[in-house]
C-alpha positions in Angstrom: -28.8 -56.4 -36.7 -26.0 -54.5 -34.9 -22.3 -55.5 -35.4 -19.3 -54.1 -33.0 -16.5 -54.3 -35.4 -13.5 -54.0 -32.8 -13.2 -55.8 -29.2 -10.6 -57.5 -27.5 -10.1 -60.3 -25.1 -7.1 -61.5 -23.0 -6.2 -63.7 -20.0 -3.3 -62.7 -18.0 -2.9 -66.3 -16.7 -2.2 -67.3 -20.5 0.1 -64.6 -21.2 0.9 -60.9 -20.0 -0.4 -58.0 -21.8 2.7 -55.7 -21.4 1.2 -52.5 -22.7 -1.3 -52.3 -19.9 0.4 -50.2 -17.0 0.4 -51.5 -13.7 -2.3 -50.6 -11.6 -4.6 -49.9 -14.7 -8.3 -50.9 -14.1 -7.9 -53.3 -17.2 -5.1 -55.1 -15.8 -7.3 -58.4 -15.2 -8.8 -60.6 -17.3 -11.6 -59.9 -19.8 -13.4 -62.9 -21.7 -16.1 -63.7 -24.0 -18.3 -64.6 -21.0 -17.7 -60.7 -19.8 -18.4 -59.3 -23.0 -21.7 -61.4 -24.0 -24.2 -59.9 -21.5 -23.3 -56.6 -22.2 -23.1 -56.7 -25.9 -26.7 -58.6 -25.8 -28.2 -56.1 -23.4 -26.8 -53.5 -26.1 -28.4 -55.2 -29.0 -25.1 -56.2 -30.6 -25.5 -59.4 -32.5 -22.2 -60.0 -33.8 -18.8 -58.8 -33.2 -15.1 -58.5 -34.7 -12.4 -60.1 -32.3 -9.3 -58.0 -32.9 -5.4 -58.9 -31.7 -3.9 -57.2 -28.8 -0.2 -58.4 -29.1 2.5 -59.3 -31.4 2.9 -63.1 -30.7 1.9 -65.9 -33.2 0.0 -68.0 -30.4 -2.8 -65.3 -30.0 -4.5 -65.6 -33.2 -5.2 -69.5 -33.2 -6.6 -68.9 -29.5 -8.8 -66.3 -31.2 -9.9 -68.3 -33.9 -10.8 -71.1 -31.6 -13.0 -68.7 -29.5 -14.6 -67.5 -32.7 -15.5 -70.9 -33.3 -16.8 -71.6 -30.0 -18.8 -68.5 -29.6 -21.6 -67.4 -31.9 -21.3 -63.7 -30.7 -17.8 -63.7 -32.7 -18.3 -63.3 -36.5 -14.7 -62.8 -37.5 -11.2 -62.5 -36.3 -8.4 -59.7 -37.1 -5.1 -61.6 -36.3 -1.5 -61.1 -36.2 1.3 -62.8 -38.3 4.8 -61.1 -38.8 4.4 -59.5 -42.2 8.0 -59.2 -42.8 8.7 -62.9 -42.6 9.3 -64.3 -46.2 7.0 -67.1 -45.1 4.0 -65.2 -44.6 1.7 -66.3 -47.5 2.2 -69.9 -46.2 1.4 -68.7 -42.6 -1.6 -67.1 -43.7 -2.7 -70.6 -45.3 -1.9 -72.3 -42.3 -4.0 -70.0 -39.8 -6.9 -70.7 -42.4 -6.6 -74.3 -42.0 -6.6 -74.4 -38.0 -9.8 -74.8 -36.1 -11.9 -71.8 -36.6 -9.6 -70.9 -39.4 -12.6 -69.7 -41.6 -13.1 -66.8 -39.1 -10.1 -65.1 -40.0 -10.9 -62.1 -41.7 -8.3 -59.6 -41.3 -4.4 -59.2 -40.1 -3.2 -56.2 -37.8 -0.1 -55.1 -36.5 0.8 -52.4 -33.9 2.2 -49.9 -36.5 1.8 -47.1 -33.6 4.6 -48.4 -32.0 7.2 -48.8 -34.8 9.5 -45.9 -34.6 9.8 -45.8 -38.2 6.9 -43.6 -39.9 7.3 -45.4 -43.1 7.2 -48.7 -41.7 4.2 -50.0 -43.7 6.1 -48.6 -47.0 9.2 -50.8 -46.3 10.1 -53.7 -48.9 9.5 -56.4 -46.7 6.0 -55.1 -45.3 5.1 -54.5 -48.7 5.3 -58.0 -49.7 3.6 -59.0 -46.4 0.9 -56.8 -47.3 0.7 -58.2 -50.9 0.1 -61.5 -49.1 -2.7 -60.3 -47.3 -4.3 -59.1 -50.4 -3.7 -62.6 -52.0 -5.3 -64.4 -49.1 -8.4 -62.4 -49.4 -8.1 -60.7 -46.3 -8.2 -57.0 -45.0 -5.7 -55.1 -43.1 -6.3 -53.0 -40.1 -4.4 -50.2 -39.3 -3.6 -49.0 -35.8 -1.6 -46.0 -36.1 -0.8 -42.6 -34.5 -1.8 -39.4 -36.6 1.9 -38.8 -38.1 1.8 -42.3 -39.8 -1.3 -41.4 -41.6 0.6 -40.2 -44.7 2.2 -43.9 -45.1 -1.2 -45.4 -44.7 -2.5 -43.3 -47.8 0.8 -44.3 -49.8 0.3 -47.8 -48.8 -3.5 -48.1 -49.8 -2.5 -46.4 -53.1 0.2 -48.9 -53.8 -2.1 -52.0 -52.8 -5.4 -51.0 -54.6 -6.4 -54.6 -54.3 -6.2 -54.6 -50.0 -8.7 -53.1 -48.1 -7.5 -51.2 -45.3 -9.4 -50.4 -42.3 -8.5 -47.4 -40.1 -8.9 -48.3 -36.5 -10.1 -45.7 -34.0 -10.1 -42.6 -36.5 -6.3 -43.0 -36.7 -6.1 -41.7 -32.9 -6.6 -38.0 -33.1 -5.8 -35.8 -30.3 -9.4 -35.1 -28.8 -8.5 -34.4 -25.4 -6.5 -31.2 -26.7 -9.2 -30.3 -29.2 -6.5 -30.1 -32.1 -7.8 -31.2 -35.2 -4.8 -30.8 -37.6 -2.6 -32.1 -39.3 -4.8 -35.1 -38.4 -7.8 -34.3 -40.4 -6.3 -33.4 -43.4 -4.2 -36.6 -43.5 -7.3 -38.7 -42.4 -9.4 -37.2 -45.8 -6.3 -37.7 -47.6 -6.6 -41.4 -46.7 -10.3 -41.5 -47.5 -9.7 -40.5 -51.1 -8.4 -44.2 -51.5 -11.3 -46.1 -52.3 -9.7 -49.3 -50.8 -9.9 -47.8 -47.3 -12.6 -47.9 -44.6 -12.7 -46.3 -41.1 -13.7 -47.6 -37.8 -16.2 -45.0 -35.5 -14.3 -46.5 -32.4 -11.6 -45.6 -29.8 -13.0 -42.0 -29.1 -13.5 -41.9 -25.6 -9.9 -43.0 -24.7 -8.6 -40.3 -26.9 -10.9 -37.8 -25.1 -10.7 -36.6 -21.5 -11.6 -39.9 -19.9 -13.2 -38.1 -16.8 -15.2 -35.4 -18.4 -15.7 -36.2 -22.1 -19.0 -35.4 -23.7 -20.6 -36.6 -27.0 -20.0 -32.9 -28.2 -16.5 -33.3 -27.6 -16.4 -36.0 -30.1 -18.6 -34.8 -32.5 -16.0 -32.7 -34.6 -13.9 -35.9 -35.0 -17.0 -38.0 -36.1 -17.8 -35.2 -38.4 -14.5 -35.5 -40.3 -14.7 -39.4 -40.8 -18.5 -39.1 -41.8 -17.7 -36.6 -44.3 -14.5 -38.1 -45.6 -15.6 -41.9 -45.6 -19.3 -41.7 -45.8 -21.6 -44.3 -44.0 -20.6 -47.0 -46.7 -17.0 -46.8 -45.5 -17.7 -46.3 -41.9 -18.5 -49.2 -39.0 -18.9 -48.9 -35.3 -16.5 -50.6 -33.0 -16.6 -50.4 -29.1 -12.9 -51.2 -28.5 -14.1 -52.7 -25.4 -12.5 -53.5 -23.0 -10.1 -50.5 -23.3 -13.3 -48.3 -23.7 -13.9 -49.2 -20.0 -11.2 -46.8 -19.2 -13.7 -43.7 -20.0 -17.0 -45.4 -20.6 -19.5 -48.3 -20.0 -20.0 -50.5 -23.3 -23.5 -49.1 -23.5 -22.5 -45.4 -23.2 -20.0 -46.1 -26.2 -22.9 -47.4 -28.5 -25.1 -44.6 -27.5 -22.7 -42.0 -28.1 -21.8 -43.4 -31.6 -25.6 -43.4 -32.1 -25.8 -39.8 -31.4 -23.0 -38.9 -33.6 -24.8 -40.4 -36.7 -27.5 -39.7 -38.7 -30.5 -42.3 -38.4 -30.6 -42.7 -42.3 -27.0 -44.0 -41.9 -27.1 -46.1 -39.0 -27.9 -49.3 -40.8 -24.8 -49.3 -42.8 -22.4 -47.9 -39.9 -23.7 -50.2 -37.6 -24.1 -53.3 -39.4 -23.9 -53.5 -43.5 -20.3 -51.9 -43.7 -18.7 -54.6 -41.1 -20.5 -57.3 -42.8 -19.5 -56.2 -45.9 -16.1 -55.7 -45.3 -15.3 -58.8 -42.9 -17.4 -60.8 -44.9 -19.1 -61.9 -41.4 
C-alpha cells in the first residue's frame, strides 16, 4: 500500500483561490477525478486531502468528498482556532456527512506576520481543543517560524504536530541554515512528524534534480527517522515543477528501501488513523 499524505483540490467556480497568481498554470480547477487516475497509475491507494484556504465552508465540502471517494482516507481541514467556540465547532464537523474522515486541522501560519502566532493565548486554547478532539495539527510554516513550532509542541505534548513540506527550506538557494538547526530542534519533540513533501516547488522549478533535494531530505530523515516521516505529493501545486509520478519517484529515490514502507504507508496510516 502507498499513501499520499498531502494533496489538495479546488473548484474556482465554487470559490476563488486568492493565493494563486493570475496566469499561473494551476489557476484552474483540480478535482478528485483529475487526481484519481494519476494516483492509481503511481500505485497510490489512499490519500489525505488538505485544506487550502481559511473559510469555514471548505472543510464540510472536503468531508463530503472523502465520503464519496474511496481514494481519500482522511481530511485535514480548517477552523478558526482563535474562536472561543472552537471545541464546539470541531464537534459539529465530526457530526457532518463524512465527519469521520476529519483527521486534522491546519491554518496558513506561513501567512501570519507574527512569528509567535502559535504561542498566542487564543491559539494555544484552540490547539488544546484540537488535542482534546483526538485530531492532529498540520504546520504550514516558513523557516523563521519553526522555533515557535518547537515551543508549541513542547507546550502541547498530547497533540501530534505534522510539519508540512519540511518547513519550506530554501532549496533553490542551496542554503541550509538556520532551517536545518530549527527543524532538528522541532524533531527533538517526540510528538512531531514531518512530511516529505513540497520540495520540488522550493527548488528551482525548471532545473531541479534529485541531488538538489537530497541534502534537505537527509536532514529530516536523520532528525525524524522513518517512523515519523511520511510522503506527500502536494498535488496539484507540485505540477508547477513536476508530474505526480516524478514527485513520487524522486521521494523513493531519496529514501532507503528498508524505510519506504514506513515513509510511504505506515506513518501516515498511524498518524492520521486512516
